[in-house]
C-alpha positions as CSV (number, residue, x, y, z in Angstrom):
1,M,93.2,95.4,56.0
2,K,90.4,97.5,54.4
3,L,89.7,100.9,55.8
4,S,86.4,102.7,55.5
5,D,86.2,106.1,53.8
6,T,86.0,107.7,57.3
7,H,89.2,105.9,58.3
8,Q,91.0,106.9,55.2
9,Q,90.0,110.5,55.6
10,I,91.1,110.8,59.2
11,R,94.4,109.0,58.3
12,E,95.1,111.4,55.4
13,T,94.1,114.5,57.5
14,T,96.5,113.4,60.3
15,R,99.3,112.4,57.9
16,R,99.1,115.8,56.2
17,F,99.1,117.6,59.6
18,A,102.1,115.6,60.8
19,Q,104.0,116.3,57.5
20,E,103.3,119.9,57.2
21,V,103.1,121.1,60.9
22,I,105.0,118.6,63.1
23,R,107.9,117.4,61.1
24,P,109.5,120.8,60.2
25,I,110.1,121.5,63.9
26,T,110.6,117.9,65.3
27,E,114.4,118.2,65.6
28,E,114.1,121.6,67.4
29,L,111.5,120.1,69.8
30,D,113.8,117.2,70.5
31,R,116.8,119.4,71.0
32,D,115.2,122.0,73.3
33,E,112.7,119.6,75.0
34,R,110.0,122.2,74.3
35,F,106.3,121.7,75.0
36,P,104.7,122.5,71.6
37,A,101.6,124.3,72.8
38,E,101.0,125.8,69.4
39,I,100.8,122.4,67.8
40,Y,98.3,121.1,70.4
41,T,96.1,124.2,69.9
42,Q,95.9,123.3,66.2
43,M,95.2,119.7,67.0
44,G,92.4,120.7,69.2
45,E,90.9,122.9,66.5
46,L,91.2,119.9,64.0
47,G,89.5,117.6,66.5
48,L,92.5,115.3,66.9
49,F,91.9,115.0,70.6
50,G,89.2,112.7,72.0
51,I,88.9,110.6,68.9
52,T,86.5,108.1,70.5
53,V,84.8,110.5,72.9
54,P,81.1,110.9,71.9
55,E,80.2,114.0,69.8
56,A,77.7,114.9,72.4
57,F,80.6,115.5,74.8
58,G,82.8,117.4,72.3
59,G,84.8,114.5,70.8
60,A,85.0,113.1,67.3
61,G,82.7,110.2,68.1
62,L,84.9,107.7,66.0
63,D,86.0,104.2,66.8
64,V,89.2,102.7,68.3
65,T,90.6,102.0,64.8
66,A,90.4,105.7,64.0
67,Y,92.2,106.4,67.2
68,A,95.0,103.9,66.2
69,L,95.3,105.5,62.8
70,V,95.7,109.0,64.3
71,M,98.3,107.8,66.8
72,E,100.4,106.1,64.1
73,E,100.3,109.1,61.8
74,L,101.2,111.6,64.5
75,S,104.0,109.4,65.6
76,R,105.4,109.3,62.1
77,G,105.8,113.0,62.6
78,Y,107.0,112.9,66.2
79,A,106.1,110.4,69.0
80,S,106.0,113.1,71.7
81,V,103.1,114.7,69.9
82,A,101.3,111.4,69.6
83,D,101.8,110.9,73.3
84,Q,99.7,114.0,74.0
85,C,96.9,112.7,71.8
86,G,97.0,109.4,73.8
87,L,96.9,111.2,77.1
88,L,93.8,113.2,76.0
89,E,92.1,110.1,74.7
90,L,92.4,108.4,78.1
91,V,91.4,111.4,80.1
92,G,88.5,112.1,77.7
93,T,87.3,108.5,78.0
94,L,87.4,108.7,81.8
95,L,85.3,111.8,81.8
96,S,82.8,110.7,79.2
97,V,82.2,107.3,80.9
98,H,82.5,108.2,84.6
99,G,82.2,111.9,84.9
100,T,79.2,113.8,86.1
101,D,77.4,116.3,83.9
102,S,79.0,119.2,85.8
103,Q,82.5,117.6,85.5
104,R,82.1,117.1,81.8
105,A,80.8,120.7,81.4
106,K,83.7,122.1,83.3
107,Y,86.6,120.1,81.9
108,M,85.8,118.3,78.6
109,Q,85.8,121.1,76.1
110,P,88.9,122.9,77.6
111,L,90.8,119.6,77.6
112,L,89.9,118.6,74.1
113,R,90.6,122.1,72.7
114,A,94.0,122.2,74.5
115,K,92.9,125.0,76.8
116,L,93.7,122.9,79.8
117,R,96.7,120.5,80.2
118,P,96.0,117.3,82.0
119,A,98.1,114.9,84.0
120,Y,97.2,111.2,84.5
121,C,98.6,110.3,87.9
122,I,99.1,106.7,88.8
123,T,102.9,105.9,89.2
124,E,104.7,106.3,92.5
125,A,108.1,105.4,93.8
126,D,106.9,102.0,95.0
127,A,104.0,101.5,92.5
128,G,104.8,101.2,88.9
129,T,103.7,98.0,87.2
130,D,102.2,97.0,90.6
131,V,99.5,99.7,90.9
132,S,98.3,98.1,94.2
133,G,101.4,99.6,95.8
134,I,100.3,103.2,95.7
135,R,100.5,105.2,99.0
136,T,98.8,108.5,98.0
137,T,95.8,108.9,100.2
138,A,92.5,110.9,100.2
139,M,90.7,111.1,103.5
140,R,87.2,112.4,104.0
141,T,86.7,115.8,105.7
142,P,83.5,117.7,106.6
143,D,83.8,119.7,103.4
144,G,85.2,117.0,101.0
145,W,88.6,115.4,100.9
146,E,92.2,115.9,101.9
147,L,94.8,114.5,99.4
148,S,98.4,113.7,100.4
149,G,101.1,111.9,98.6
150,A,103.4,112.1,95.6
151,K,103.4,110.8,92.0
152,L,106.5,110.5,89.7
153,W,107.2,110.1,86.0
154,I,103.9,111.7,85.3
155,H,103.2,112.8,81.7
156,N,102.6,116.6,81.5
157,A,103.3,117.1,85.3
158,P,105.6,120.1,84.7
159,V,102.9,121.9,82.7
160,A,99.7,120.4,84.1
161,D,96.6,122.5,84.9
162,V,94.5,119.6,86.2
163,A,95.5,116.2,87.4
164,F,93.5,112.9,87.5
165,V,94.9,111.3,90.6
166,L,94.5,107.7,91.8
167,A,94.6,107.6,95.7
168,R,93.7,105.3,98.5
169,T,90.4,106.2,100.2
170,D,90.3,103.0,102.3
171,P,93.8,101.7,103.2
172,A,92.5,98.4,104.4
173,A,90.5,97.5,101.3
174,G,93.4,96.9,98.8
175,R,92.5,97.5,95.2
176,R,88.8,98.0,96.2
177,G,89.9,101.0,98.4
178,M,91.1,103.3,95.6
179,S,89.4,106.3,94.1
180,I,90.1,108.9,91.4
181,F,90.1,112.6,92.0
182,I,90.2,115.6,89.6
183,V,92.7,118.0,91.1
184,D,93.2,121.7,90.1
185,C,97.0,122.1,90.1
186,A,96.6,125.7,91.3
187,L,95.3,124.6,94.7
188,A,97.3,125.2,97.8
189,G,99.4,122.1,98.6
190,V,100.0,121.1,95.0
191,S,103.6,121.4,93.9
192,K,105.6,120.3,90.9
193,G,109.0,118.7,90.9
194,A,111.7,119.3,88.4
195,K,111.2,118.2,84.8
196,E,112.9,114.9,84.0
197,H,115.3,114.9,81.1
198,K,114.6,111.8,79.1
199,M,116.5,109.7,76.6
200,G,113.8,110.0,74.0
201,Q,110.4,111.6,73.3
202,R,112.0,114.6,74.8
203,A,109.3,117.2,74.0
204,S,106.7,115.3,76.2
205,Q,107.0,116.8,79.6
206,V,107.5,114.3,82.5
207,G,108.0,115.0,86.2
208,E,106.7,114.7,89.8
209,L,103.5,116.0,91.4
210,H,103.3,116.4,95.2
211,F,100.1,116.8,97.2
212,D,100.5,118.2,100.8
213,R,97.1,118.0,102.5
214,V,95.3,119.4,99.5
215,K,91.7,120.3,100.3
216,L,89.3,119.0,97.6
217,P,85.6,119.6,97.3
218,Q,83.1,116.7,97.4
219,D,82.7,116.8,93.6
220,A,86.4,116.2,93.0
221,L,85.6,112.5,93.1
222,L,85.5,110.9,89.6
223,G,83.1,107.9,89.5
224,Q,82.3,105.9,92.5
225,E,84.3,105.9,95.6
226,G,86.4,102.7,95.9
227,R,86.2,102.0,92.1
228,G,89.3,103.9,91.1
229,F,91.4,100.9,90.4
230,H,88.7,99.4,88.2
231,I,88.1,102.7,86.4
232,M,91.8,103.3,85.7
233,M,92.2,99.7,84.4
234,S,89.1,100.1,82.2
235,V,91.0,102.4,79.9
236,L,94.3,100.4,80.0
237,D,93.5,98.3,76.9
238,K,92.8,101.4,74.9
239,G,96.0,102.9,76.2
240,R,97.9,99.9,75.0
241,V,96.4,100.0,71.5
242,G,97.4,103.7,71.4
243,I,101.0,103.0,72.4
244,A,101.2,100.1,70.0
245,A,100.1,102.3,67.1
246,L,102.6,105.0,68.2
247,A,105.3,102.3,68.1
248,V,104.2,101.4,64.5
249,G,104.5,105.0,63.5
250,I,108.1,105.2,64.8
251,A,109.0,102.0,63.0
252,Q,107.3,103.2,59.8
253,A,109.2,106.5,59.9
254,G,112.5,104.6,60.3
255,L,111.7,102.4,57.3
256,E,110.9,105.3,55.1
257,A,114.2,107.1,56.1
258,A,116.3,104.0,55.7
259,L,114.7,103.2,52.3
260,D,115.3,106.7,51.0
261,Y,118.9,106.7,52.3
262,A,119.6,103.2,50.8
263,Q,118.5,104.4,47.4
264,T,120.7,107.5,47.4
265,R,123.8,106.4,49.3
266,K,126.6,104.9,47.1
267,Q,129.4,102.6,48.1
268,F,131.7,100.6,45.7
269,G,130.0,102.4,42.8
270,S,126.5,101.2,43.6
271,H,123.5,102.4,45.7
272,I,123.6,100.4,48.9
273,A,119.9,99.4,48.2
274,E,121.4,97.0,45.6
275,F,123.3,95.0,48.3
276,Q,121.4,91.9,49.4
277,G,122.3,92.5,53.1
278,I,120.5,95.8,53.0
279,Q,117.6,94.5,51.0
280,W,117.0,91.8,53.5
281,M,117.0,94.3,56.4
282,L,114.5,96.5,54.5
283,A,112.3,93.5,53.8
284,D,112.3,92.4,57.4
285,M,111.5,95.9,58.5
286,A,108.5,96.2,56.2
287,T,107.2,92.7,57.1
288,D,107.4,93.2,60.9
289,I,105.9,96.7,60.7
290,Q,102.9,95.4,58.6
291,A,102.5,92.5,61.1
292,A,102.5,95.0,64.0
293,R,100.0,97.2,62.2
294,L,97.6,94.3,61.7
295,L,97.9,93.3,65.3
296,V,97.0,96.8,66.3
297,H,94.0,97.0,64.1
298,D,92.8,93.6,65.2
299,A,93.0,94.7,68.8
300,A,91.2,97.9,68.0
301,E,88.4,96.1,66.3
302,R,88.0,93.6,69.1
303,L,88.0,96.4,71.7
304,E,85.4,98.4,69.7
305,A,83.2,95.3,69.4
306,G,83.2,94.7,73.1
307,E,84.9,91.4,72.7
308,R,87.6,89.9,75.1
309,A,90.3,92.2,73.9
310,S,93.0,92.4,76.7
311,I,95.1,89.6,75.2
312,A,95.0,91.1,71.7
313,C,95.9,94.5,73.1
314,S,98.9,93.0,75.1
315,M,100.1,91.2,72.0
316,A,99.9,94.3,69.8
317,K,101.6,96.5,72.4
318,C,104.4,94.0,73.0
319,F,105.1,93.1,69.4
320,A,104.8,96.7,68.1
321,G,107.1,98.0,70.9
322,D,109.7,95.3,70.1
323,T,109.4,96.0,66.4
324,A,110.0,99.8,66.9
325,V,113.2,99.2,68.9
326,K,114.5,96.5,66.6
327,H,113.9,98.3,63.4
328,S,114.8,101.8,64.4
329,A,118.1,100.2,65.3
330,N,118.3,98.6,61.9
331,A,117.5,102.1,60.4
332,V,120.5,103.4,62.2
333,Q,122.6,100.5,61.0
334,I,121.7,101.2,57.3
335,F,122.7,104.8,57.8
336,G,126.0,103.7,59.2
337,G,128.1,106.3,61.1
338,S,125.7,109.0,60.0
339,G,122.9,107.3,61.8
340,Y,124.7,107.7,65.1
341,I,125.0,111.4,64.8
342,R,122.5,113.9,66.4
343,G,120.4,115.7,63.8
344,Y,119.7,112.6,61.7
345,E,116.1,111.4,62.1
346,V,117.0,107.8,62.7
347,E,119.1,108.6,65.7
348,R,116.1,110.3,67.3
349,L,113.7,107.5,66.3
350,Y,116.0,104.9,68.0
351,R,115.8,106.9,71.2
352,D,112.1,107.6,70.9
353,A,111.4,103.9,70.4
354,K,112.7,102.5,73.7
355,I,110.0,103.7,76.0
356,T,107.4,101.8,74.0
357,Q,108.7,98.6,75.6
358,I,108.2,100.2,79.0
359,Y,105.2,102.4,79.5
360,E,101.6,101.2,79.6
361,G,103.0,98.1,81.1
362,T,106.4,96.7,80.3
363,N,106.7,94.1,77.5
364,Q,107.6,91.5,80.1
365,I,104.2,92.1,81.8
366,Q,102.5,91.9,78.4
367,R,104.1,88.5,77.8
368,T,103.0,87.4,81.3
369,I,99.4,88.4,80.6
370,V,99.4,86.5,77.3
371,A,101.0,83.4,78.8
372,R,98.6,83.3,81.8
373,D,95.6,83.5,79.4
374,L,97.0,80.7,77.3
375,I,97.5,78.5,80.3
376,A,94.0,79.3,81.7
377,N,92.0,79.3,78.4
378,G,94.0,77.4,75.8
379,A,95.5,78.4,72.5
380,T,92.3,79.5,70.7
381,L,92.2,83.3,70.7
């Protein structure tokens, strides 16, 4: 895996930022479930939002591999912060590809500079993995649209300024009857539910958004009417690459903590790193993490090249998520009783890792995607 000079530079810049700015307050953020606005402002100034968004629209204009590197390094600092980067990448991509000039002029710079906080609204009570089950509707009016419905488990919902909402515009047309709307959260009829208190990644804000006959102008529609499902799905592969890279970052942080502890902790007169049982755990951790990283970079390169990338993205997301959960647990095991105590990094990493097997499509769904492709197209990838 050879990185270009540009890739190495963005990785080093992000790593330094994570080490110097994020890590010193990670435990506080986890404890207090605080939205770190000051960190996001600095990230916006550094250009760490919108990595693949074209420079003409205010982004960094880099490739998907650069995005994966940024996500991994931020996650080594704290996965909640990486989550915000992933959210801005998806929203920035939607705007750059499908937005009008006026929409980009209004929203892109404030979003990428952390002046506006976005929410990406798909999930509903009866529509998680099965997006076709959404019930939120947007009906035409003489002046524009009227939006009604509710979304739950939405990233940034408690603090959102603007929401990108998937809604039905033709209830009889199935997936072809969905559209995306850009919704100002200050509009009458928009309300926010209570913030959810999560097991891990506790500084990323998650909650409900409710829309009660919200009046929207004509230009609130993003992209073509009836193409909302397709548009949302078009960024899903990039989203899975991002979460896979985030998972690698969690696992890498666990390995580093476990290795350091094993080389300092003594039992029976020896450092525990000298015990074969610990050595094999460390070796398995390092091997799986490198394998996950290579899968992520392969998926990123395929996606950037415009190749058939969905299977590679599903493989990367599934394997990296499983690796993060398995080996953050092993990091806890190496720490022994200390690893089970709040305040130790590996305890937090174990909690942070679990969601990587769930969001952006559960790992069961990723396996189904891979298996169906194998059955349909054979074993050559």
